[in-house]
N, C-alpha and C positions, 0 to 999 in steps of 0.2 A: 517880483524878486529884484533885490538892488543889483546893481552892476557889480559890486564887491562878492555878492553871493554867486552871481553867475560865473565870475572868474574862479572862484573857490569849487564849483561843480566840475568846470573844465579841468581843473588840476585834479581832481579825485575821480572823475569817471571818465575813462579813455574814450568811451563812446561819443561823449559830445563833442570831441576833437574831431570825430569822423562825420559828423554831421546829422546822426540819429536824432530823431523827435519822439515825442511822447506819442503813443497811439499807432505809430507805425507798425507794419507787419514786414519782417524782415526775413527772406528766404535763406537759408543756409546751405551751400552746396559745398562737396568737398570735405565734410568733416571728417576726421581721424584722430587716433589718439594724440598727435602732436600738436592739434589746434591749441590755441591758447586759451585756455578756460576763464581766465580773469577778464579777457577782452569780452567773451561771449556773455558771461554773466553781465558785466557792465552793460551791454546792449540790451540785455533783457530787463536790467534794472531802470535803464532811461527808457526805453519804448513802453514799459509795463506790459509786454508782451513776450512770450517765449517764441524763440526761433523757430521757424516752421523748415521742415525738410524739402528734400528734392520732390517728394511725391504731393507736395501741395498744390492744389489744383484750383486755386484762385489767384486774383492780382495780387503780388505783393508791392509793397512801396519803395523795397530796396534789397539789394542781393549782397550777401556776403560770401564771397568764393575763395575757398581755400585750394591753392592749386601749387603742386610741385612738379618737378622738371619730369619726373618719370610718371606722372597722371595722364600721359597722353598728348593730345592735340589742344593746345591753348586755344586756338581759334574756334574750335568746335565746342571747348567749354564755355567759352564767352558768348557763343551765339546762343547755346542752351541756357545760359543764365538770364537772358535778356527775353526769352519768350513769355515770361509771366510777370512782366513789369511794364508800366505805362511808358509813353514817351516822355524823356525829360528826367525819369528815375536815374538813379545811380547804382552802380556797383563797385563794391571794395573787393578789388583782387589782393589776396593776401598771398604773400610768396615768401619761402624762407630767405633770411638775409643772406648776405654775402658770406661765403664759406661754410654755410649750413647744407646738409644732405637737402638735395631737391632744388637747390638754388635756381632761380630762372633770370637769365640776362636781361637786363632792361631794355634791349634792343628787340628781343622776342616778343615782350611786354607791348612794346610801340607797335611792331608789326602786326601781331594778333589783334590788338585793340583797332587799328585801322582798317583790317581787313574785315573784322565783325561789325564795322560800322560804329563804334564807339570813340568818344572823344577823351583823351587822358586830360585830367584837370590838375592832379596835384599827386605826390608822393609823399608818404611820412614813415618813421619808425613807429609802426602800429603797436607792437608788443615786443617784449624782450628778444624773441627769436623770428620775428615776422615784418616784413615790410608792406605796406599798404599802398596801393596805387587806386586812386579813385577815377572810376571811368563814367561817362555819362551817355545815355542813349540820347540821339538827337531830338529836339521837339519839333513835332509835326508843324509845319508852315500854315500859318492862319491864312484863311482864302481872302482874297482881295490884297491889292499892293498899295502902298502909300505914293 
C-alpha cells in the first residue's frame, strides 16, 4: 500500500488512529447502548474479526473498555481488563467527553491507571461523544542485564 493510501485509510477508518491491526482479537468490555457504533464497526473492519465480549476466555491482543463515572470503580475495571491480555498489550479506555453524562475526570483516570499498573501513553478524541485514553501493560523484563 502506498503512503498516500495509508494516510487515506487513517482518515476514513478511526480504528487505524487507535493502533489496531488486521488479525487482532479485541475484547470489548462495558458495552452499552451509548457506545459509539461507528468506532466499533471500524475496529471490526480493520481487524477483520468481530469484537469479543467479557466472557471471552482466551488471550486478546487489545481491550476496548467503555467506562462511565457511574460504572463503579475504575481501578477494578482496569485490573479486570488486563486479565486476558499479554504483557505489552494495550487497553483503550473510552470515557464520555467533558459535559456528557458519565464524564470521568482525567485525574481519576491517571490515578486508576497507575494503581492498576498501567502506563498512560496518549489521549485522543476517539468519537463524537467519547474520549480515548491509551493504556499499556508493562512489558516483562527480559532475563539478563546489559
